[in-house]
Every structure is written in structure tokens, then in C-alpha cells.
LUMZA-138974 format. One record per residue: residue number from 1; residue in three letters; x, y, z of N, C-alpha, C in turn. Coordinates in steps of 0.1 Angstrom, whole numbers, padded with zeros to 4 digits. Layout:
// residues N
+-----+---------+-------+-------+-------+-------+-------+-------+-------+-------+-------+
! num ! residuo !   n_X !   n_Y !   n_Z !  ca_X !  ca_Y !  ca_Z !   c_X !   c_Y !   c_Z !
+-----+---------+-------+-------+-------+-------+-------+-------+-------+-------+-------+
! NUM !     ALA !     X !     Y !     Z !     X !     Y !     Z !     X !     Y !     Z !
...
+-----+---------+-------+-------+-------+-------+-------+-------+-------+-------+-------+
END
This chain:
// residues 76
+-----+---------+-------+-------+-------+-------+-------+-------+-------+-------+-------+
! num ! residuo !   n_X !   n_Y !   n_Z !  ca_X !  ca_Y !  ca_Z !   c_X !   c_Y !   c_Z !
+-----+---------+-------+-------+-------+-------+-------+-------+-------+-------+-------+
!   1 !     PRO !  0118 !  0109 !  0387 !  0111 !  0102 !  0397 !  0096 !  0101 !  0393 !
!   2 !     PHE !  0090 !  0090 !  0398 !  0076 !  0088 !  0396 !  0069 !  0080 !  0406 !
!   3 !     VAL !  0056 !  0079 !  0407 !  0049 !  0071 !  0417 !  0040 !  0061 !  0409 !
!   4 !     ILE !  0041 !  0049 !  0413 !  0032 !  0039 !  0407 !  0022 !  0035 !  0419 !
!   5 !     VAL !  0009 !  0036 !  0416 ! -0001 !  0032 !  0426 ! -0007 !  0020 !  0422 !
!   6 !     CYS ! -0007 !  0010 !  0430 ! -0013 ! -0003 !  0427 ! -0024 ! -0006 !  0437 !
!   7 !     ASN ! -0036 ! -0008 !  0432 ! -0047 ! -0011 !  0441 ! -0051 ! -0026 !  0438 !
!   8 !     HIS ! -0043 ! -0035 !  0443 ! -0045 ! -0049 !  0439 ! -0057 ! -0055 !  0447 !
!   9 !     GLN ! -0063 ! -0065 !  0441 ! -0075 ! -0071 !  0447 ! -0072 ! -0084 !  0453 !
!  10 !     ALA ! -0061 ! -0091 !  0450 ! -0057 ! -0104 !  0455 ! -0042 ! -0105 !  0457 !
!  11 !     SER ! -0038 ! -0114 !  0466 ! -0024 ! -0115 !  0468 ! -0016 ! -0120 !  0456 !
!  12 !     LEU ! -0023 ! -0126 !  0446 ! -0016 ! -0130 !  0434 ! -0012 ! -0118 !  0425 !
!  13 !     ASP ! -0019 ! -0107 !  0427 ! -0015 ! -0095 !  0420 ! -0001 ! -0091 !  0422 !
!  14 !     LEU !  0004 ! -0094 !  0434 !  0018 ! -0090 !  0437 !  0028 ! -0096 !  0427 !
!  15 !     LEU !  0025 ! -0108 !  0423 !  0034 ! -0115 !  0413 !  0034 ! -0107 !  0400 !
!  16 !     GLY !  0023 ! -0102 !  0395 !  0022 ! -0094 !  0383 !  0029 ! -0080 !  0385 !
!  17 !     MET !  0028 ! -0074 !  0397 !  0034 ! -0061 !  0400 !  0049 ! -0062 !  0400 !
!  18 !     VAL !  0055 ! -0074 !  0404 !  0069 ! -0076 !  0404 !  0075 ! -0074 !  0390 !
!  19 !     GLU !  0067 ! -0078 !  0380 !  0071 ! -0078 !  0366 !  0071 ! -0063 !  0360 !
!  20 !     VAL !  0063 ! -0055 !  0365 !  0062 ! -0041 !  0359 !  0069 ! -0030 !  0367 !
!  21 !     ILE !  0072 ! -0033 !  0380 !  0079 ! -0023 !  0388 !  0093 ! -0022 !  0383 !
!  22 !     PRO !  0098 ! -0010 !  0381 !  0112 ! -0008 !  0376 !  0122 ! -0011 !  0387 !
!  23 !     GLU !  0135 ! -0013 !  0382 !  0146 ! -0016 !  0391 !  0148 ! -0003 !  0400 !
!  24 !     ARG !  0154 ! -0005 !  0411 !  0157 !  0005 !  0421 !  0144 !  0013 !  0425 !
!  25 !     CYS !  0133 !  0006 !  0426 !  0121 !  0012 !  0431 !  0119 !  0009 !  0446 !
!  26 !     VAL !  0113 !  0018 !  0453 !  0111 !  0017 !  0467 !  0096 !  0014 !  0469 !
!  27 !     PRO !  0093 !  0002 !  0473 !  0079 ! -0002 !  0475 !  0074 !  0002 !  0489 !
!  28 !     ILE !  0062 !  0008 !  0490 !  0056 !  0012 !  0503 !  0043 !  0005 !  0503 !
!  29 !     ALA !  0039 !  0000 !  0515 !  0026 ! -0007 !  0516 !  0020 ! -0004 !  0530 !
!  30 !     LYS !  0007 ! -0006 !  0531 !  0000 ! -0004 !  0544 !  0005 ! -0015 !  0553 !
!  31 !     ARG !  0006 ! -0012 !  0566 !  0012 ! -0020 !  0576 !  0003 ! -0033 !  0578 !
!  32 !     GLU ! -0010 ! -0032 !  0575 ! -0018 ! -0044 !  0577 ! -0014 ! -0056 !  0568 !
!  33 !     LEU ! -0007 ! -0053 !  0557 ! -0002 ! -0064 !  0549 !  0009 ! -0073 !  0556 !
!  34 !     LEU !  0015 ! -0067 !  0566 !  0026 ! -0074 !  0573 !  0020 ! -0086 !  0581 !
!  35 !     TYR !  0007 ! -0086 !  0584 !  0001 ! -0096 !  0592 ! -0007 ! -0106 !  0583 !
!  36 !     LEU ! -0004 ! -0107 !  0570 ! -0011 ! -0117 !  0561 ! -0003 ! -0129 !  0559 !
!  37 !     GLY !  0002 ! -0135 !  0570 !  0009 ! -0148 !  0569 !  0021 ! -0148 !  0560 !
!  38 !     THR !  0022 ! -0157 !  0551 !  0034 ! -0158 !  0542 !  0035 ! -0146 !  0533 !
!  39 !     VAL !  0024 ! -0140 !  0529 !  0025 ! -0128 !  0520 !  0032 ! -0117 !  0528 !
!  40 !     GLY !  0028 ! -0114 !  0540 !  0034 ! -0104 !  0549 !  0049 ! -0107 !  0551 !
!  41 !     TRP !  0052 ! -0119 !  0553 !  0066 ! -0123 !  0556 !  0074 ! -0121 !  0543 !
!  42 !     ALA !  0069 ! -0124 !  0532 !  0076 ! -0122 !  0519 !  0078 ! -0107 !  0516 !
!  43 !     CYS !  0067 ! -0099 !  0519 !  0068 ! -0085 !  0518 !  0079 ! -0079 !  0527 !
!  44 !     TRP !  0080 ! -0084 !  0539 !  0090 ! -0079 !  0549 !  0104 ! -0082 !  0544 !
!  45 !     LEU !  0105 ! -0095 !  0540 !  0119 ! -0100 !  0535 !  0123 ! -0092 !  0522 !
!  46 !     SER !  0114 ! -0088 !  0514 !  0117 ! -0081 !  0502 !  0121 ! -0066 !  0504 !
!  47 !     GLY !  0119 ! -0062 !  0516 !  0123 ! -0048 !  0519 !  0112 ! -0037 !  0518 !
!  48 !     ILE !  0100 ! -0042 !  0517 !  0089 ! -0032 !  0516 !  0088 ! -0023 !  0529 !
!  49 !     ILE !  0086 ! -0011 !  0527 !  0085 ! -0001 !  0538 !  0070 ! -0001 !  0542 !
!  50 !     PHE !  0067 ! -0004 !  0554 !  0053 ! -0004 !  0559 !  0049 !  0009 !  0565 !
!  51 !     ILE !  0037 !  0014 !  0562 !  0031 !  0026 !  0567 !  0019 !  0023 !  0576 !
!  52 !     ASP !  0019 !  0028 !  0588 !  0008 !  0026 !  0597 ! -0002 !  0037 !  0595 !
!  53 !     ARG ! -0012 !  0034 !  0587 ! -0022 !  0045 !  0584 ! -0030 !  0050 !  0595 !
!  54 !     HIS ! -0031 !  0042 !  0606 ! -0039 !  0047 !  0618 ! -0031 !  0056 !  0627 !
!  55 !     ARG ! -0018 !  0057 !  0625 ! -0010 !  0067 !  0633 ! -0004 !  0077 !  0623 !
!  56 !     ARG ! -0011 !  0087 !  0620 ! -0007 !  0097 !  0610 !  0007 !  0103 !  0612 !
!  57 !     ALA !  0010 !  0107 !  0624 !  0023 !  0113 !  0626 !  0035 !  0103 !  0623 !
!  58 !     ALA !  0033 !  0091 !  0627 !  0043 !  0080 !  0625 !  0044 !  0077 !  0610 !
!  59 !     ALA !  0033 !  0077 !  0603 !  0033 !  0075 !  0588 !  0040 !  0086 !  0581 !
!  60 !     ILE !  0038 !  0098 !  0585 !  0044 !  0110 !  0579 !  0059 !  0109 !  0581 !
!  61 !     GLU !  0063 !  0105 !  0593 !  0078 !  0104 !  0597 !  0084 !  0093 !  0588 !
!  62 !     VAL !  0078 !  0082 !  0586 !  0084 !  0071 !  0578 !  0085 !  0076 !  0564 !
!  63 !     ILE !  0075 !  0082 !  0559 !  0075 !  0087 !  0545 !  0086 !  0098 !  0543 !
!  64 !     SER !  0088 !  0106 !  0553 !  0098 !  0117 !  0552 !  0112 !  0111 !  0552 !
!  65 !     ARG !  0114 !  0101 !  0561 !  0127 !  0094 !  0561 !  0130 !  0087 !  0548 !
!  66 !     THR !  0120 !  0080 !  0543 !  0121 !  0073 !  0531 !  0124 !  0082 !  0519 !
!  67 !     ALA !  0118 !  0094 !  0519 !  0120 !  0103 !  0508 !  0134 !  0109 !  0509 !
!  68 !     SER !  0139 !  0111 !  0521 !  0153 !  0116 !  0522 !  0163 !  0106 !  0518 !
!  69 !     THR !  0161 !  0093 !  0521 !  0170 !  0082 !  0517 !  0169 !  0080 !  0502 !
!  70 !     MET !  0157 !  0081 !  0497 !  0156 !  0080 !  0482 !  0164 !  0091 !  0475 !
!  71 !     TRP !  0163 !  0103 !  0480 !  0170 !  0114 !  0473 !  0185 !  0112 !  0474 !
!  72 !     ARG !  0189 !  0108 !  0486 !  0203 !  0106 !  0489 !  0209 !  0095 !  0480 !
!  73 !     GLU !  0202 !  0084 !  0479 !  0207 !  0072 !  0471 !  0202 !  0072 !  0457 !
!  74 !     ASN !  0195 !  0082 !  0452 !  0191 !  0084 !  0438 !  0183 !  0072 !  0433 !
!  75 !     VAL !  0172 !  0069 !  0441 !  0163 !  0058 !  0437 !  0149 !  0064 !  0435 !
!  76 !     ARG !  0141 !  0056 !  0428 !  0127 !  0061 !  0425 !  0118 !  0058 !  0437 !
+-----+---------+-------+-------+-------+-------+-------+-------+-------+-------+-------+
END
């Protein structure tokens, strides 16, 4: 298992990240991206897990559930 951290500066960076992210990878993004029009819609459709950084307890819960599912399904 490993973690890839991407601090992209523009929405076009997402296209490059798609090429380097390994198969069976679980993407997590800040919830604010969900509201960026077609970019947010595309992220949601691709299965990105959104974290609400302003609600700490909710973010921890989502990450915990995601980690459990990743462990169970043997994904990165």
C-alpha cells in the first residue's frame, strides 16, 4: 500500500494524474471540488471519495470507512 499526494494547480492537472495513478487506486478529494461544475461532476461519476475538511469528525468517519473497505477489497 502507498499514498500518492497530488497538489494540482489547475483542473487540467487531473488529466495528467489519470495517467500516473495505478490501477485499483482509491482517490480521495476535498469536498469543495464537488462544486466545480463539470469537473466536480466528472469526479463524482468516477467514484472519487469526497472529504469535508470543515467537519473533522465526518471526515475521519469517511476515511475510516474507506480504509476498512480498502483493506477488505485489497485495493491501494
